[in-house]
PyMOL CGO cylinders between C-alpha atoms (Angstrom):
from pymol import cmd
from pymol.cgo import CYLINDER

trace = [
    CYLINDER, 87.39, 98.29, 98.15, 84.37, 97.47, 95.94, 0.3, 1, 1, 1, 1, 1, 1,
    CYLINDER, 84.37, 97.47, 95.94, 85.09, 95.98, 92.68, 0.3, 1, 1, 1, 1, 1, 1,
    CYLINDER, 85.09, 95.98, 92.68, 83.40, 96.25, 89.51, 0.3, 1, 1, 1, 1, 1, 1,
    CYLINDER, 83.40, 96.25, 89.51, 83.62, 95.00, 85.78, 0.3, 1, 1, 1, 1, 1, 1,
    CYLINDER, 83.62, 95.00, 85.78, 83.92, 97.84, 83.32, 0.3, 1, 1, 1, 1, 1, 1,
    CYLINDER, 83.92, 97.84, 83.32, 80.07, 96.40, 81.97, 0.3, 1, 1, 1, 1, 1, 1,
    CYLINDER, 80.07, 96.40, 81.97, 78.95, 97.42, 85.42, 0.3, 1, 1, 1, 1, 1, 1,
    CYLINDER, 78.95, 97.42, 85.42, 81.00, 100.16, 85.75, 0.3, 1, 1, 1, 1, 1, 1,
    CYLINDER, 81.00, 100.16, 85.75, 79.37, 101.83, 82.47, 0.3, 1, 1, 1, 1, 1, 1,
    CYLINDER, 79.37, 101.83, 82.47, 75.63, 100.68, 83.39, 0.3, 1, 1, 1, 1, 1, 1,
    CYLINDER, 75.63, 100.68, 83.39, 75.95, 102.37, 86.75, 0.3, 1, 1, 1, 1, 1, 1,
    CYLINDER, 75.95, 102.37, 86.75, 77.61, 105.15, 86.39, 0.3, 1, 1, 1, 1, 1, 1,
    CYLINDER, 77.61, 105.15, 86.39, 75.98, 107.66, 88.19, 0.3, 1, 1, 1, 1, 1, 1,
    CYLINDER, 75.98, 107.66, 88.19, 75.62, 105.45, 91.17, 0.3, 1, 1, 1, 1, 1, 1,
    CYLINDER, 75.62, 105.45, 91.17, 79.37, 104.94, 90.96, 0.3, 1, 1, 1, 1, 1, 1,
    CYLINDER, 79.37, 104.94, 90.96, 79.76, 108.56, 90.96, 0.3, 1, 1, 1, 1, 1, 1,
    CYLINDER, 79.76, 108.56, 90.96, 77.57, 108.94, 94.09, 0.3, 1, 1, 1, 1, 1, 1,
    CYLINDER, 77.57, 108.94, 94.09, 79.62, 106.24, 96.22, 0.3, 1, 1, 1, 1, 1, 1,
    CYLINDER, 79.62, 106.24, 96.22, 82.80, 107.85, 95.27, 0.3, 1, 1, 1, 1, 1, 1,
    CYLINDER, 82.80, 107.85, 95.27, 81.49, 110.93, 96.43, 0.3, 1, 1, 1, 1, 1, 1,
    CYLINDER, 81.49, 110.93, 96.43, 80.44, 109.43, 99.78, 0.3, 1, 1, 1, 1, 1, 1,
    CYLINDER, 80.44, 109.43, 99.78, 84.19, 108.14, 100.23, 0.3, 1, 1, 1, 1, 1, 1,
    CYLINDER, 84.19, 108.14, 100.23, 83.94, 104.54, 98.48, 0.3, 1, 1, 1, 1, 1, 1,
    CYLINDER, 83.94, 104.54, 98.48, 86.98, 103.42, 96.49, 0.3, 1, 1, 1, 1, 1, 1,
    CYLINDER, 86.98, 103.42, 96.49, 86.11, 101.40, 93.40, 0.3, 1, 1, 1, 1, 1, 1,
    CYLINDER, 86.11, 101.40, 93.40, 88.34, 98.73, 91.62, 0.3, 1, 1, 1, 1, 1, 1,
    CYLINDER, 88.34, 98.73, 91.62, 87.33, 98.56, 87.69, 0.3, 1, 1, 1, 1, 1, 1,
    CYLINDER, 87.33, 98.56, 87.69, 88.65, 95.01, 86.49, 0.3, 1, 1, 1, 1, 1, 1,
    CYLINDER, 88.65, 95.01, 86.49, 88.68, 94.03, 82.35, 0.3, 1, 1, 1, 1, 1, 1,
    CYLINDER, 88.68, 94.03, 82.35, 88.23, 90.66, 81.37, 0.3, 1, 1, 1, 1, 1, 1,
    CYLINDER, 88.23, 90.66, 81.37, 87.66, 87.12, 82.13, 0.3, 1, 1, 1, 1, 1, 1,
    CYLINDER, 87.66, 87.12, 82.13, 90.60, 86.79, 84.75, 0.3, 1, 1, 1, 1, 1, 1,
    CYLINDER, 90.60, 86.79, 84.75, 88.85, 90.23, 86.06, 0.3, 1, 1, 1, 1, 1, 1,
    CYLINDER, 88.85, 90.23, 86.06, 92.41, 91.65, 86.33, 0.3, 1, 1, 1, 1, 1, 1,
    CYLINDER, 92.41, 91.65, 86.33, 92.21, 95.85, 88.00, 0.3, 1, 1, 1, 1, 1, 1,
    CYLINDER, 92.21, 95.85, 88.00, 92.64, 97.92, 85.23, 0.3, 1, 1, 1, 1, 1, 1,
    CYLINDER, 92.64, 97.92, 85.23, 92.30, 101.06, 87.53, 0.3, 1, 1, 1, 1, 1, 1,
    CYLINDER, 92.30, 101.06, 87.53, 90.63, 102.57, 90.57, 0.3, 1, 1, 1, 1, 1, 1,
    CYLINDER, 90.63, 102.57, 90.57, 87.82, 105.22, 91.05, 0.3, 1, 1, 1, 1, 1, 1,
    CYLINDER, 87.82, 105.22, 91.05, 88.69, 106.90, 94.11, 0.3, 1, 1, 1, 1, 1, 1,
    CYLINDER, 88.69, 106.90, 94.11, 87.64, 110.20, 95.99, 0.3, 1, 1, 1, 1, 1, 1,
    CYLINDER, 87.64, 110.20, 95.99, 89.79, 113.39, 95.59, 0.3, 1, 1, 1, 1, 1, 1,
    CYLINDER, 89.79, 113.39, 95.59, 90.71, 113.70, 99.06, 0.3, 1, 1, 1, 1, 1, 1,
    CYLINDER, 90.71, 113.70, 99.06, 92.70, 110.18, 98.72, 0.3, 1, 1, 1, 1, 1, 1,
    CYLINDER, 92.70, 110.18, 98.72, 94.62, 111.58, 96.26, 0.3, 1, 1, 1, 1, 1, 1,
    CYLINDER, 94.62, 111.58, 96.26, 95.31, 115.73, 97.79, 0.3, 1, 1, 1, 1, 1, 1,
    CYLINDER, 95.31, 115.73, 97.79, 96.51, 113.24, 100.81, 0.3, 1, 1, 1, 1, 1, 1,
    CYLINDER, 96.51, 113.24, 100.81, 99.17, 111.45, 99.37, 0.3, 1, 1, 1, 1, 1, 1,
    CYLINDER, 99.17, 111.45, 99.37, 100.33, 114.65, 97.11, 0.3, 1, 1, 1, 1, 1, 1,
    CYLINDER, 100.33, 114.65, 97.11, 100.73, 117.41, 99.99, 0.3, 1, 1, 1, 1, 1, 1,
    CYLINDER, 100.73, 117.41, 99.99, 104.36, 115.92, 100.50, 0.3, 1, 1, 1, 1, 1, 1,
    CYLINDER, 104.36, 115.92, 100.50, 106.88, 117.29, 98.28, 0.3, 1, 1, 1, 1, 1, 1,
    CYLINDER, 106.88, 117.29, 98.28, 110.37, 116.90, 97.92, 0.3, 1, 1, 1, 1, 1, 1,
    CYLINDER, 110.37, 116.90, 97.92, 112.51, 119.76, 96.46, 0.3, 1, 1, 1, 1, 1, 1,
    CYLINDER, 112.51, 119.76, 96.46, 115.24, 118.79, 93.57, 0.3, 1, 1, 1, 1, 1, 1,
    CYLINDER, 115.24, 118.79, 93.57, 118.02, 119.77, 94.85, 0.3, 1, 1, 1, 1, 1, 1,
    CYLINDER, 118.02, 119.77, 94.85, 119.50, 122.71, 92.84, 0.3, 1, 1, 1, 1, 1, 1,
    CYLINDER, 119.50, 122.71, 92.84, 116.27, 123.67, 91.28, 0.3, 1, 1, 1, 1, 1, 1,
    CYLINDER, 116.27, 123.67, 91.28, 114.67, 124.58, 94.70, 0.3, 1, 1, 1, 1, 1, 1,
    CYLINDER, 114.67, 124.58, 94.70, 114.59, 128.24, 94.33, 0.3, 1, 1, 1, 1, 1, 1,
    CYLINDER, 114.59, 128.24, 94.33, 112.51, 127.75, 90.97, 0.3, 1, 1, 1, 1, 1, 1,
    CYLINDER, 112.51, 127.75, 90.97, 109.78, 125.83, 92.34, 0.3, 1, 1, 1, 1, 1, 1,
    CYLINDER, 109.78, 125.83, 92.34, 110.15, 122.55, 91.16, 0.3, 1, 1, 1, 1, 1, 1,
    CYLINDER, 110.15, 122.55, 91.16, 108.88, 119.81, 93.10, 0.3, 1, 1, 1, 1, 1, 1,
    CYLINDER, 108.88, 119.81, 93.10, 108.64, 115.66, 92.40, 0.3, 1, 1, 1, 1, 1, 1,
    CYLINDER, 108.64, 115.66, 92.40, 105.63, 113.97, 93.95, 0.3, 1, 1, 1, 1, 1, 1,
    CYLINDER, 105.63, 113.97, 93.95, 106.31, 111.56, 97.07, 0.3, 1, 1, 1, 1, 1, 1,
    CYLINDER, 106.31, 111.56, 97.07, 105.67, 108.72, 95.40, 0.3, 1, 1, 1, 1, 1, 1,
    CYLINDER, 105.67, 108.72, 95.40, 108.02, 108.91, 92.26, 0.3, 1, 1, 1, 1, 1, 1,
    CYLINDER, 108.02, 108.91, 92.26, 110.01, 106.14, 91.58, 0.3, 1, 1, 1, 1, 1, 1,
    CYLINDER, 110.01, 106.14, 91.58, 113.48, 106.20, 89.97, 0.3, 1, 1, 1, 1, 1, 1,
    CYLINDER, 113.48, 106.20, 89.97, 114.02, 103.28, 87.32, 0.3, 1, 1, 1, 1, 1, 1,
    CYLINDER, 114.02, 103.28, 87.32, 116.64, 100.14, 88.62, 0.3, 1, 1, 1, 1, 1, 1,
    CYLINDER, 116.64, 100.14, 88.62, 119.40, 99.28, 86.32, 0.3, 1, 1, 1, 1, 1, 1,
    CYLINDER, 119.40, 99.28, 86.32, 117.65, 95.82, 86.27, 0.3, 1, 1, 1, 1, 1, 1,
    CYLINDER, 117.65, 95.82, 86.27, 114.69, 98.14, 84.06, 0.3, 1, 1, 1, 1, 1, 1,
    CYLINDER, 114.69, 98.14, 84.06, 117.81, 98.91, 82.00, 0.3, 1, 1, 1, 1, 1, 1,
    CYLINDER, 117.81, 98.91, 82.00, 119.84, 95.93, 81.62, 0.3, 1, 1, 1, 1, 1, 1,
    CYLINDER, 119.84, 95.93, 81.62, 123.44, 96.42, 79.27, 0.3, 1, 1, 1, 1, 1, 1,
    CYLINDER, 123.44, 96.42, 79.27, 124.18, 93.20, 77.80, 0.3, 1, 1, 1, 1, 1, 1,
    CYLINDER, 124.18, 93.20, 77.80, 127.92, 93.46, 77.38, 0.3, 1, 1, 1, 1, 1, 1,
    CYLINDER, 127.92, 93.46, 77.38, 129.28, 90.60, 74.51, 0.3, 1, 1, 1, 1, 1, 1,
    CYLINDER, 129.28, 90.60, 74.51, 132.65, 91.64, 75.37, 0.3, 1, 1, 1, 1, 1, 1,
    CYLINDER, 132.65, 91.64, 75.37, 133.16, 89.45, 78.36, 0.3, 1, 1, 1, 1, 1, 1,
]
cmd.load_cgo(trace, "trace")
C-alpha cells in the first residue's frame, strides 16, 4: 500500500484517481508524525467486505441487516464507577 501526505494527495489528485482505478490502495498521512488519517481504496475492495449480511433476529423479515464488520461496544468503553463499593 502506498502512503502520501495530505499535501501530496491534494497536488496529485488526478494521478491518485488513476492509481485507485487501477486497483492501488493509498493511505493518506497528516502532521509531523505522518499518522494515517484515512485510506483511498477502489470500490471493489469495499464491496467484497460488505457482501456478507447478518440478519437482525426478529427484524429479519423487515429486511434489516448488520454489516459483517460491525462491532459492538464493550464494558470497558462504558465503565461505571460504583462509589458504594
